[in-house]
Backbone as CSV, one residue per row, in Angstrom:
resi,resn,N_x,N_y,N_z,CA_x,CA_y,CA_z,C_x,C_y,C_z
1,MET,0.839,-1.192,0.000,0.000,0.000,0.000,0.880,1.251,0.000
2,THR,0.478,2.241,-0.789,1.222,3.494,-0.895,0.429,4.610,-0.223
3,ILE,1.117,5.493,0.501,0.502,6.643,1.144,1.090,7.905,0.540
4,SER,0.213,8.813,0.099,0.673,10.047,-0.531,1.141,11.046,0.509
5,LYS,2.210,11.764,0.203,2.722,12.829,1.068,2.368,14.222,0.556
6,LYS,1.858,14.329,-0.660,1.685,15.667,-1.239,0.243,16.178,-1.176
7,ALA,-0.704,15.297,-0.915,-2.102,15.690,-0.988,-2.545,16.445,0.255
8,PHE,-3.532,17.324,0.089,-4.116,18.049,1.209,-4.820,17.092,2.155
9,LEU,-5.539,16.116,1.617,-6.163,15.072,2.415,-5.312,13.810,2.373
10,HIS,-5.313,13.074,3.476,-4.600,11.801,3.515,-5.266,10.821,2.545
11,ILE,-4.454,10.170,1.716,-4.962,9.221,0.736,-4.002,8.042,0.636
12,GLU,-4.558,6.844,0.506,-3.777,5.608,0.408,-4.160,4.871,-0.867
13,PHE,-3.201,4.113,-1.406,-3.416,3.403,-2.669,-3.041,1.938,-2.550
14,ASP,-3.712,1.126,-3.343,-3.304,-0.258,-3.532,-3.811,-0.703,-4.899
15,GLY,-3.247,-1.799,-5.393,-3.640,-2.314,-6.693,-2.767,-1.779,-7.812
16,PRO,-2.927,-2.321,-9.029,-2.084,-1.914,-10.166,-2.317,-0.460,-10.551
17,THR,-1.245,0.276,-10.773,-1.337,1.708,-11.069,-2.192,1.991,-12.294
18,ALA,-2.030,1.193,-13.323,-2.744,1.439,-14.572,-4.050,0.654,-14.668
19,GLY,-4.299,-0.220,-13.706,-5.461,-1.084,-13.834,-5.242,-2.115,-14.918
20,LYS,-6.169,-2.999,-15.082,-6.066,-4.032,-16.113,-7.249,-3.915,-17.053
21,GLY,-6.963,-4.051,-18.329,-8.014,-3.920,-19.318,-8.586,-2.516,-19.309
22,ASN,-9.916,-2.423,-19.264,-10.581,-1.126,-19.247,-10.986,-0.693,-17.843
23,CYS,-10.378,-1.299,-16.829,-10.802,-1.046,-15.450,-10.326,0.316,-14.954
24,ARG,-11.250,1.197,-14.675,-10.917,2.512,-14.138,-10.628,2.417,-12.644
25,PRO,-9.945,3.421,-12.093,-9.667,3.420,-10.653,-10.944,3.579,-9.830
26,VAL,-10.813,3.224,-8.558,-11.911,3.326,-7.598,-11.445,4.167,-6.413
27,ALA,-12.303,5.053,-5.922,-12.020,5.813,-4.702,-13.054,5.467,-3.641
28,LEU,-12.585,5.267,-2.401,-13.431,4.860,-1.288,-13.611,6.035,-0.332
29,LEU,-14.856,6.336,0.037,-15.162,7.420,0.970,-15.949,6.846,2.149
30,HIS,-15.396,7.003,3.343,-15.943,6.385,4.547,-17.087,7.209,5.144
31,GLY,-17.716,6.644,6.171,-18.769,7.332,6.894,-18.228,8.138,8.064
32,PHE,-19.132,8.845,8.752,-18.744,9.662,9.904,-18.157,8.765,10.998
33,THR,-17.077,9.216,11.593,-16.240,8.525,12.595,-15.409,7.410,11.973
34,GLY,-15.459,7.230,10.651,-14.654,6.210,9.981,-13.308,6.763,9.542
35,SER,-12.666,6.032,8.648,-11.367,6.430,8.101,-11.057,5.495,6.945
36,THR,-9.877,5.662,6.358,-9.455,4.722,5.314,-9.490,3.284,5.830
37,ALA,-9.164,3.094,7.114,-9.096,1.741,7.677,-10.433,1.014,7.587
38,THR,-11.533,1.749,7.701,-12.835,1.089,7.694,-13.286,0.707,6.291
39,MET,-12.657,1.265,5.261,-13.068,0.966,3.886,-12.180,-0.056,3.194
40,TRP,-10.970,-0.309,3.730,-10.087,-1.249,3.051,-10.593,-2.689,3.033
41,PRO,-11.357,-3.154,4.024,-11.907,-4.511,3.889,-12.747,-4.676,2.630
42,LEU,-13.410,-3.603,2.215,-14.170,-3.630,0.968,-13.240,-3.407,-0.220
43,GLY,-12.412,-2.370,-0.154,-11.539,-2.035,-1.277,-10.518,-3.103,-1.583
44,GLY,-10.086,-3.844,-0.557,-9.087,-4.884,-0.777,-9.544,-5.983,-1.708
45,ARG,-10.852,-6.107,-1.882,-11.390,-7.134,-2.796,-11.319,-6.702,-4.253
46,LEU,-10.954,-5.438,-4.497,-10.931,-4.920,-5.867,-9.527,-4.763,-6.438
47,ILE,-8.491,-4.943,-5.610,-7.145,-4.522,-6.008,-6.452,-5.479,-6.975
48,ASP,-7.052,-6.606,-7.270,-6.414,-7.516,-8.235,-6.366,-6.895,-9.626
49,ILE,-7.411,-6.153,-9.984,-7.477,-5.619,-11.350,-7.650,-4.106,-11.406
50,ARG,-7.846,-3.464,-10.255,-8.092,-2.023,-10.249,-7.161,-1.313,-9.281
51,GLN,-6.800,-0.082,-9.607,-6.160,0.767,-8.611,-7.253,1.297,-7.691
52,VAL,-7.028,1.179,-6.390,-8.009,1.605,-5.398,-7.366,2.648,-4.496
53,ALA,-8.081,3.743,-4.285,-7.628,4.811,-3.391,-8.650,4.979,-2.273
54,ALA,-8.163,5.109,-1.044,-9.026,5.383,0.102,-8.646,6.745,0.661
55,VAL,-9.632,7.580,0.902,-9.406,8.964,1.324,-9.948,9.172,2.737
56,ASP,-9.152,9.814,3.595,-9.651,10.293,4.886,-10.346,11.628,4.672
57,LEU,-11.631,11.715,5.023,-12.359,12.972,4.892,-11.920,13.954,5.983
58,PRO,-12.116,15.254,5.771,-11.696,16.238,6.773,-12.230,15.900,8.163
59,GLY,-11.348,16.033,9.157,-11.730,15.737,10.525,-11.590,14.284,10.911
60,HIS,-11.118,13.454,9.999,-11.039,12.024,10.227,-9.640,11.487,9.937
61,GLY,-9.342,10.338,10.540,-8.130,9.601,10.207,-6.863,10.384,10.449
62,HIS,-6.011,10.434,9.426,-4.681,11.024,9.545,-4.633,12.501,9.196
63,ASN,-5.784,13.094,8.907,-5.781,14.504,8.521,-5.557,15.408,9.725
64,ASP,-4.685,16.391,9.553,-4.453,17.417,10.570,-4.713,18.756,9.911
65,LEU,-5.943,19.244,10.048,-6.368,20.416,9.285,-6.399,21.690,10.111
66,GLY,-5.959,21.615,11.358,-5.958,22.816,12.182,-7.353,23.198,12.622
67,GLY,-7.505,24.424,13.074,-8.771,24.860,13.665,-9.648,25.695,12.757
68,ASP,-9.329,25.825,11.486,-10.114,26.631,10.561,-11.433,25.929,10.258
69,ALA,-12.549,26.493,10.738,-13.849,25.851,10.575,-14.218,25.669,9.106
70,GLN,-13.710,26.545,8.234,-14.079,26.481,6.817,-13.697,25.150,6.194
71,VAL,-12.589,24.548,6.624,-12.120,23.334,5.965,-13.066,22.159,6.185
72,PHE,-13.989,22.267,7.143,-14.905,21.178,7.415,-16.234,21.321,6.684
73,GLY,-16.433,22.429,5.993,-17.695,22.652,5.300,-17.944,21.626,4.200
74,PHE,-19.220,21.397,3.876,-19.576,20.375,2.894,-18.949,20.654,1.532
75,GLU,-19.146,21.854,1.012,-18.617,22.155,-0.316,-17.089,22.157,-0.310
76,HIS,-16.480,22.629,0.788,-15.029,22.592,0.884,-14.539,21.140,0.901
77,THR,-15.273,20.275,1.596,-14.917,18.851,1.628,-14.991,18.246,0.235
78,VAL,-16.078,18.537,-0.483,-16.222,18.032,-1.857,-15.062,18.513,-2.725
79,ASP,-14.730,19.795,-2.621,-13.642,20.356,-3.421,-12.300,19.719,-3.055
80,ALA,-12.081,19.471,-1.753,-10.816,18.872,-1.317,-10.666,17.453,-1.843
81,VAL,-11.753,16.681,-1.840,-11.697,15.317,-2.384,-11.448,15.369,-3.888
82,ALA,-12.137,16.252,-4.583,-11.919,16.382,-6.030,-10.476,16.749,-6.328
83,ARG,-9.903,17.620,-5.499,-8.527,18.064,-5.714,-7.550,16.896,-5.564
84,VAL,-7.725,16.103,-4.527,-6.777,15.015,-4.296,-6.916,13.931,-5.368
85,LEU,-8.120,13.694,-5.839,-8.301,12.715,-6.922,-7.650,13.208,-8.209
86,ASP,-7.777,14.513,-8.469,-7.170,15.087,-9.664,-5.644,15.095,-9.553
87,GLN,-5.122,15.417,-8.363,-3.674,15.428,-8.156,-3.043,14.093,-8.525
88,HIS,-3.760,13.031,-8.244,-3.213,11.695,-8.481,-3.719,11.075,-9.778
89,GLN,-4.307,11.894,-10.621,-4.708,11.492,-11.978,-5.584,10.240,-11.960
90,LEU,-6.572,10.249,-11.067,-7.460,9.100,-10.940,-8.741,9.254,-11.754
91,CYS,-8.998,10.432,-12.269,-10.274,10.721,-12.914,-10.265,10.361,-14.399
92,PRO,-11.397,9.925,-14.949,-12.668,9.712,-14.254,-12.615,8.456,-13.372
93,VAL,-13.159,8.566,-12.175,-12.999,7.555,-11.150,-14.365,7.048,-10.685
94,HIS,-14.398,5.757,-10.358,-15.578,5.194,-9.706,-15.513,5.556,-8.220
95,ILE,-16.603,6.075,-7.668,-16.660,6.401,-6.246,-17.530,5.381,-5.527
96,ILE,-17.019,4.820,-4.443,-17.824,4.009,-3.539,-17.912,4.777,-2.226
97,GLY,-19.116,5.202,-1.856,-19.282,6.013,-0.662,-20.295,5.418,0.285
98,TYR,-19.937,5.396,1.563,-20.826,4.871,2.596,-21.337,6.015,3.469
99,SER,-22.641,6.123,3.611,-23.273,7.071,4.528,-22.769,8.495,4.258
100,MET,-22.013,9.102,5.187,-21.471,10.440,4.943,-20.648,10.464,3.658
101,GLY,-19.856,9.427,3.424,-19.067,9.351,2.201,-19.935,9.324,0.960
102,GLY,-21.138,8.749,1.082,-22.078,8.766,-0.033,-22.615,10.160,-0.302
103,ARG,-22.844,10.935,0.771,-23.297,12.316,0.577,-22.222,13.135,-0.139
104,ILE,-20.968,12.921,0.246,-19.864,13.627,-0.425,-19.767,13.174,-1.882
105,ALA,-19.977,11.889,-2.122,-19.913,11.368,-3.492,-20.955,12.025,-4.386
106,ILE,-22.160,12.218,-3.870,-23.204,12.890,-4.649,-22.792,14.328,-4.943
107,GLY,-22.199,14.976,-3.954,-21.696,16.336,-4.183,-20.629,16.381,-5.261
108,LEU,-19.761,15.369,-5.290,-18.724,15.292,-6.324,-19.344,15.160,-7.709
109,ALA,-20.324,14.280,-7.836,-20.960,14.072,-9.146,-21.696,15.322,-9.604
110,ALA,-22.219,16.097,-8.653,-22.935,17.322,-9.009,-21.982,18.442,-9.400
111,ARG,-20.861,18.581,-8.670,-19.932,19.698,-8.885,-18.842,19.389,-9.906
112,TYR,-18.478,18.123,-10.041,-17.373,17.722,-10.929,-17.788,16.522,-11.787
113,PRO,-18.818,16.671,-12.588,-19.350,15.517,-13.334,-18.325,14.849,-14.255
114,GLU,-17.398,15.650,-14.802,-16.413,15.077,-15.728,-15.391,14.205,-15.007
115,SER,-15.330,14.291,-13.689,-14.337,13.534,-12.926,-14.849,12.182,-12.457
116,ILE,-16.146,11.924,-12.633,-16.776,10.749,-12.038,-17.208,9.767,-13.134
117,ALA,-16.838,8.493,-12.947,-17.258,7.441,-13.873,-18.557,6.785,-13.413
118,SER,-18.716,6.621,-12.104,-19.933,6.037,-11.549,-19.956,6.282,-10.050
119,LEU,-21.118,6.070,-9.449,-21.277,6.131,-8.004,-21.858,4.815,-7.502
120,SER,-21.267,4.268,-6.454,-21.858,3.157,-5.709,-22.089,3.684,-4.298
121,LEU,-23.350,3.819,-3.917,-23.710,4.502,-2.679,-24.344,3.505,-1.712
122,ILE,-23.774,3.413,-0.519,-24.236,2.462,0.493,-24.856,3.246,1.640
123,GLY,-26.155,3.052,1.877,-26.811,3.756,2.968,-26.630,5.261,2.885
124,ALA,-26.841,5.826,1.715,-26.521,7.234,1.475,-27.770,8.053,1.189
125,SER,-27.597,9.364,1.294,-28.690,10.311,1.079,-28.137,11.580,0.448
126,PRO,-28.949,12.296,-0.356,-28.531,13.609,-0.864,-28.718,14.731,0.146
127,GLY,-29.052,14.399,1.376,-29.274,15.423,2.385,-30.753,15.605,2.688
128,LEU,-31.064,16.628,3.454,-32.431,16.900,3.880,-33.012,18.019,3.023
129,SER,-34.104,17.726,2.341,-34.693,18.719,1.438,-35.582,19.703,2.181
130,ASN,-36.100,19.323,3.343,-36.980,20.190,4.117,-36.141,21.117,4.992
131,PRO,-36.238,22.438,4.794,-35.390,23.358,5.565,-35.648,23.316,7.069
132,VAL,-36.886,23.013,7.472,-37.182,22.915,8.912,-36.473,21.693,9.499
133,GLU,-36.553,20.558,8.800,-35.859,19.358,9.256,-34.351,19.576,9.269
134,ARG,-33.850,20.293,8.266,-32.408,20.533,8.185,-31.946,21.420,9.354
135,ALA,-32.733,22.418,9.689,-32.371,23.287,10.809,-32.381,22.517,12.128
136,ALA,-33.374,21.631,12.285,-33.439,20.823,13.507,-32.249,19.875,13.578
137,ARG,-31.881,19.301,12.447,-30.733,18.386,12.428,-29.442,19.139,12.709
138,ARG,-29.356,20.361,12.223,-28.142,21.141,12.482,-27.995,21.420,13.974
139,ARG,-29.109,21.744,14.627,-29.052,21.961,16.076,-28.642,20.681,16.797
140,ALA,-29.185,19.554,16.345,-28.838,18.274,16.963,-27.368,17.939,16.748
141,ASP,-26.854,18.232,15.555,-25.435,17.969,15.284,-24.537,18.877,16.126
142,ASP,-24.951,20.122,16.301,-24.186,21.042,17.157,-24.152,20.527,18.596
143,GLU,-25.281,20.014,19.070,-25.328,19.469,20.428,-24.444,18.237,20.558
144,LEU,-24.442,17.396,19.520,-23.560,16.225,19.518,-22.097,16.654,19.585
145,ALA,-21.758,17.675,18.801,-20.377,18.169,18.805,-19.999,18.717,20.180
146,ASP,-20.923,19.439,20.803,-20.667,19.949,22.155,-20.466,18.803,23.135
147,ASP,-21.321,17.792,23.035,-21.216,16.628,23.921,-19.872,15.931,23.746
148,LEU,-19.442,15.801,22.497,-18.158,15.165,22.201,-17.010,15.906,22.879
149,LEU,-17.006,17.216,22.768,-15.903,18.001,23.317,-15.977,18.111,24.841
150,GLU,-17.176,18.081,25.373,-17.320,18.217,26.825,-17.080,16.907,27.572
151,ASN,-17.546,15.797,27.000,-17.521,14.524,27.721,-16.469,13.540,27.204
152,GLY,-15.790,13.887,26.123,-14.685,13.066,25.658,-15.060,12.107,24.543
153,LEU,-14.034,11.691,23.807,-14.238,10.852,22.628,-14.776,9.472,22.981
154,ALA,-14.269,8.857,24.046,-14.686,7.496,24.386,-16.185,7.434,24.661
155,ALA,-16.691,8.368,25.456,-18.121,8.388,25.760,-18.938,8.643,24.493
156,PHE,-18.429,9.543,23.632,-19.134,9.847,22.393,-19.199,8.617,21.490
157,VAL,-18.086,7.914,21.322,-18.050,6.729,20.461,-18.999,5.657,20.986
158,ASP,-19.009,5.448,22.290,-19.920,4.440,22.849,-21.373,4.820,22.595
159,ARG,-21.677,6.103,22.732,-23.038,6.568,22.454,-23.369,6.422,20.972
160,TRP,-22.420,6.765,20.120,-22.632,6.679,18.663,-22.871,5.232,18.236
161,MET,-22.069,4.321,18.743,-22.198,2.916,18.341,-23.460,2.271,18.897
162,ALA,-24.038,2.878,19.944,-25.271,2.359,20.524,-26.520,2.890,19.820
163,SER,-26.348,3.721,18.798,-27.490,4.263,18.066,-28.308,3.131,17.442
164,PRO,-29.636,3.243,17.436,-30.480,2.181,16.871,-30.131,1.819,15.427
165,ILE,-29.641,2.778,14.651,-29.342,2.503,13.248,-28.219,1.479,13.088
166,PHE,-27.401,1.314,14.139,-26.294,0.367,14.087,-26.582,-0.934,14.838
167,ALA,-27.811,-1.118,15.311,-28.138,-2.287,16.138,-27.867,-3.602,15.411
168,SER,-28.097,-3.629,14.112,-27.912,-4.876,13.363,-26.454,-5.298,13.286
169,GLN,-25.521,-4.398,13.632,-24.109,-4.770,13.589,-23.720,-5.741,14.696
170,SER,-24.640,-6.014,15.597,-24.360,-7.014,16.632,-24.035,-8.371,16.010
171,ARG,-24.519,-8.600,14.790,-24.239,-9.868,14.111,-22.754,-10.013,13.764
172,LEU,-22.009,-8.919,13.790,-20.593,-8.972,13.433,-19.750,-9.630,14.524
173,GLY,-20.239,-9.643,15.744,-19.492,-10.255,16.832,-18.647,-9.246,17.593
174,SER,-18.245,-9.635,18.796,-17.549,-8.717,19.701,-16.191,-8.274,19.167
175,ASP,-15.463,-9.159,18.507,-14.133,-8.781,18.003,-14.237,-7.680,16.956
176,ALA,-15.176,-7.828,16.014,-15.346,-6.815,14.964,-15.829,-5.498,15.542
177,LEU,-16.712,-5.562,16.525,-17.206,-4.331,17.143,-16.104,-3.627,17.918
178,GLU,-15.236,-4.396,18.575,-14.129,-3.789,19.293,-13.139,-3.151,18.323
179,PHE,-12.897,-3.791,17.182,-12.030,-3.185,16.163,-12.626,-1.859,15.691
180,ALA,-13.943,-1.846,15.463,-14.599,-0.617,15.010,-14.468,0.477,16.068
181,ARG,-14.613,0.100,17.329,-14.493,1.087,18.407,-13.070,1.652,18.469
182,VAL,-12.077,0.795,18.387,-10.682,1.241,18.430,-10.392,2.180,17.265
183,GLN,-10.892,1.839,16.081,-10.680,2.692,14.911,-11.303,4.065,15.119
184,ARG,-12.513,4.110,15.635,-13.176,5.392,15.874,-12.414,6.230,16.905
185,LEU,-11.878,5.556,17.913,-11.137,6.263,18.958,-9.813,6.838,18.454
186,ALA,-9.368,6.394,17.277,-8.134,6.928,16.701,-8.353,8.296,16.057
187,ASN,-9.605,8.712,15.918,-9.888,10.030,15.354,-9.652,11.126,16.387
188,ASP,-9.523,12.351,15.889,-9.307,13.509,16.751,-10.662,14.109,17.137
189,PRO,-10.921,14.342,18.428,-12.222,14.885,18.842,-12.558,16.214,18.172
190,ASP,-11.582,17.122,18.087,-11.841,18.415,17.451,-12.194,18.240,15.979
191,GLY,-11.527,17.279,15.329,-11.815,17.022,13.925,-13.224,16.490,13.721
192,LEU,-13.643,15.540,14.552,-14.994,14.999,14.422,-16.045,16.058,14.716
193,ALA,-15.789,16.881,15.734,-16.731,17.957,16.043,-16.833,18.931,14.870
194,GLY,-15.689,19.260,14.258,-15.696,20.143,13.099,-16.442,19.544,11.931
195,SER,-16.283,18.234,11.729,-16.986,17.555,10.647,-18.489,17.568,10.874
196,LEU,-18.909,17.333,12.109,-20.344,17.370,12.422,-20.931,18.739,12.120
197,ARG,-20.220,19.771,12.547,-20.740,21.127,12.384,-20.664,21.612,10.943
198,GLY,-19.636,21.175,10.207,-19.428,21.693,8.867,-20.025,20.860,7.751
199,ALA,-20.045,19.529,7.912,-20.486,18.660,6.820,-21.513,17.638,7.269
200,GLY,-22.080,17.827,8.452,-23.164,16.961,8.885,-24.396,17.156,8.025
201,ALA,-25.374,16.274,8.197,-26.582,16.352,7.365,-27.350,17.646,7.586
202,GLY,-27.181,18.262,8.768,-27.854,19.527,9.012,-27.185,20.696,8.338
203,ALA,-25.870,20.662,8.250,-25.131,21.763,7.623,-25.088,21.638,6.107
204,GLN,-25.185,20.436,5.610,-25.057,20.208,4.165,-26.236,20.790,3.387
205,PRO,-25.969,21.554,2.334,-27.063,21.960,1.443,-27.691,20.730,0.789
206,SER,-28.984,20.737,0.643,-29.660,19.614,-0.008,-29.138,19.437,-1.431
207,GLN,-28.939,18.177,-1.806,-28.491,17.862,-3.164,-29.606,17.235,-4.014
208,TRP,-30.799,17.176,-3.466,-31.880,16.504,-4.193,-32.109,17.122,-5.577
209,HIS,-32.025,18.451,-5.666,-32.306,19.113,-6.940,-31.209,18.870,-7.971
210,HIS,-30.056,18.322,-7.547,-28.972,18.027,-8.489,-29.092,16.625,-9.103
211,LEU,-29.920,15.766,-8.518,-29.919,14.358,-8.944,-30.271,14.193,-10.423
212,ALA,-31.208,14.982,-10.909,-31.631,14.838,-12.313,-30.502,15.136,-13.290
213,ASP,-29.487,15.876,-12.840,-28.371,16.247,-13.713,-27.181,15.291,-13.604
214,ILE,-27.268,14.308,-12.725,-26.174,13.334,-12.581,-26.381,12.232,-13.619
215,GLU,-25.556,12.257,-14.643,-25.769,11.377,-15.791,-24.989,10.071,-15.726
216,VAL,-24.051,9.946,-14.774,-23.288,8.701,-14.673,-24.154,7.614,-14.037
217,PRO,-23.821,6.348,-14.282,-24.561,5.260,-13.627,-24.387,5.317,-12.113
218,VAL,-25.473,5.046,-11.405,-25.464,5.077,-9.936,-26.051,3.774,-9.408
219,LEU,-25.313,3.128,-8.525,-25.777,1.924,-7.837,-26.143,2.318,-6.414
220,LEU,-27.392,2.071,-6.034,-27.887,2.410,-4.703,-28.050,1.124,-3.897
221,LEU,-27.307,1.017,-2.813,-27.366,-0.164,-1.960,-27.917,0.217,-0.594
222,ALA,-28.871,-0.548,-0.111,-29.439,-0.327,1.222,-29.734,-1.674,1.852
223,GLY,-29.439,-1.804,3.137,-29.704,-3.046,3.837,-31.193,-3.279,4.011
224,GLU,-31.606,-4.542,3.963,-33.028,-4.841,4.118,-33.528,-4.482,5.519
225,GLU,-32.617,-4.346,6.487,-32.987,-3.981,7.852,-32.776,-2.482,8.112
226,ASP,-32.703,-1.709,7.046,-32.495,-0.257,7.139,-33.619,0.439,6.369
227,PRO,-34.850,0.425,6.925,-36.006,0.925,6.168,-35.900,2.391,5.777
228,LYS,-35.290,3.211,6.632,-35.168,4.636,6.312,-34.387,4.833,5.026
229,PHE,-33.238,4.155,4.890,-32.405,4.382,3.711,-32.867,3.565,2.506
230,ARG,-33.657,2.520,2.723,-34.308,1.869,1.583,-35.298,2.845,0.943
231,ALA,-36.062,3.534,1.771,-37.029,4.499,1.248,-36.322,5.656,0.535
232,ILE,-35.202,6.111,1.098,-34.438,7.183,0.453,-33.907,6.716,-0.895
233,ALA,-33.430,5.470,-0.963,-32.900,4.937,-2.217,-33.979,4.887,-3.289
234,ILE,-35.186,4.519,-2.912,-36.283,4.474,-3.875,-36.572,5.876,-4.401
235,ARG,-36.607,6.835,-3.495,-36.856,8.221,-3.910,-35.726,8.740,-4.790
236,MET,-34.471,8.405,-4.459,-33.342,8.828,-5.280,-33.413,8.219,-6.675
237,ALA,-33.744,6.939,-6.740,-33.789,6.250,-8.032,-34.805,6.892,-8.970
238,ALA,-35.881,7.415,-8.402,-36.900,8.072,-9.229,-36.387,9.374,-9.817
239,ALA,-35.395,9.989,-9.173,-34.868,11.276,-9.640,-33.623,11.130,-10.510
240,LEU,-32.869,10.065,-10.337,-31.617,9.879,-11.081,-31.888,9.296,-12.469
241,PRO,-31.193,9.769,-13.504,-31.413,9.241,-14.853,-30.991,7.783,-15.030
242,ARG,-29.937,7.339,-14.307,-29.379,6.004,-14.561,-29.078,5.309,-13.231
243,ALA,-30.123,4.933,-12.520,-29.947,4.357,-11.191,-30.410,2.904,-11.138
244,THR,-29.715,2.128,-10.327,-30.078,0.749,-10.019,-30.108,0.599,-8.508
245,ILE,-31.145,-0.065,-7.992,-31.244,-0.308,-6.548,-31.016,-1.787,-6.266
246,ARG,-30.231,-2.045,-5.231,-30.086,-3.402,-4.707,-30.302,-3.361,-3.192
247,VAL,-31.244,-4.179,-2.725,-31.466,-4.328,-1.294,-30.582,-5.476,-0.809
248,VAL,-29.778,-5.206,0.201,-28.782,-6.168,0.675,-29.402,-7.027,1.776
249,PRO,-29.510,-8.328,1.554,-30.113,-9.185,2.580,-29.225,-9.309,3.814
250,ASN,-29.865,-9.575,4.946,-29.152,-9.801,6.211,-28.187,-8.660,6.524
251,ALA,-28.665,-7.440,6.383,-27.806,-6.278,6.615,-28.648,-5.087,7.009
252,GLY,-28.028,-4.203,7.810,-28.628,-2.936,8.175,-27.936,-1.801,7.456
253,HIS,-27.669,-0.705,8.178,-27.140,0.506,7.547,-25.752,0.284,6.948
254,ALA,-24.866,-0.364,7.689,-23.505,-0.616,7.180,-23.491,-1.944,6.428
255,ALA,-24.194,-1.978,5.306,-24.389,-3.230,4.575,-23.074,-3.843,4.105
256,HIS,-22.077,-3.005,3.805,-20.795,-3.510,3.309,-20.011,-4.243,4.397
257,LEU,-20.325,-3.970,5.656,-19.695,-4.682,6.759,-20.482,-5.917,7.153
258,GLU,-21.798,-5.832,7.060,-22.649,-6.910,7.547,-22.857,-8.017,6.526
259,ASN,-22.806,-7.701,5.254,-22.901,-8.719,4.207,-21.924,-8.366,3.088
260,PRO,-20.606,-8.406,3.381,-19.614,-7.941,2.405,-19.577,-8.762,1.129
261,THR,-19.842,-10.060,1.222,-19.781,-10.904,0.016,-20.827,-10.470,-0.995
262,TYR,-22.052,-10.259,-0.540,-23.115,-9.828,-1.440,-22.813,-8.455,-2.013
263,VAL,-22.431,-7.523,-1.137,-22.179,-6.147,-1.576,-21.067,-6.104,-2.615
264,MET,-19.979,-6.833,-2.365,-18.871,-6.787,-3.312,-19.222,-7.453,-4.628
265,HIS,-20.000,-8.507,-4.595,-20.429,-9.140,-5.845,-21.229,-8.149,-6.688
266,VAL,-22.154,-7.448,-6.049,-22.990,-6.488,-6.775,-22.156,-5.326,-7.300
267,ILE,-21.247,-4.808,-6.471,-20.421,-3.677,-6.905,-19.483,-4.079,-8.036
268,GLU,-18.836,-5.226,-7.919,-17.931,-5.678,-8.990,-18.682,-5.848,-10.300
269,GLU,-19.846,-6.429,-10.235,-20.670,-6.603,-11.434,-21.026,-5.251,-12.047
270,PHE,-21.388,-4.301,-11.195,-21.751,-2.964,-11.649,-20.554,-2.251,-12.291
271,LEU,-19.396,-2.288,-11.639,-18.206,-1.613,-12.184,-17.796,-2.215,-13.524
272,ASP,-17.851,-3.530,-13.618,-17.499,-4.189,-14.892,-18.455,-3.754,-15.993
273,GLN,-19.727,-3.629,-15.677,-20.706,-3.186,-16.668,-20.404,-1.774,-17.142
274,VAL,-20.133,-0.883,-16.192,-19.857,0.508,-16.549,-18.594,0.608,-17.403
275,ASP,-17.573,-0.121,-17.032,-16.302,-0.039,-17.775,-16.412,-0.654,-19.167
276,SER,-17.414,-1.491,-19.392,-17.574,-2.116,-20.703,-18.361,-1.229,-21.676
277,LEU,-18.922,-0.134,-21.163,-19.732,0.739,-22.022,-18.860,1.532,-22.987
């Protein structure tokens, strides 16, 4: 695995530099409290024939962005990811984004359409279209950020992992859950708080009105035990010109962790189809 020293965001690579055949590169974008480490179990299945890059989003992983609140904003995050992908000549690139990473991926396709080959979105949303709901979520995210800074990262991570949306991850077993907890604890509290305030679902501008203009193929994955994001995927598919939905059996919100074999089979099939066009 190669780690870049020149990029603004931390980025890691594996797989053949040029890819094999017509296989375009893939970029992995993690969810909130995640990092490159949480996406490599998925990305590692693609490196035989594709170059794969995993990016730490602002406020996460190995990034040290200082205290400038602007760097955590949604549009700034989208621009920073686009910049690092362009720096490493990965475009047009397939994006695989989970949850928060999926929201950033949609922003990339809207702002930099020429840089994107396809989107594979796991438990993702274009944001909140209702301004009242968005304002309420922003207040809730601000309170979460305050709680994180006041009560410490360990308490915050335990509270976050106990959220009902992650209940189905109990099937992963204690060892996997402990690994996930350790990975989350490796993040910087100030960085996570900045990410919540700047690029959380409450702060993010709605991207729903951009979906009709996203012309690349989009694969929407949602766990069968994640009714909220199944409904969002259906609504997204109705707005996107070239969307496919797959419901992942025996999985909740983090479908790529709970049923990785199914998810990777579907994603590999999708990427091969797109590259053959």
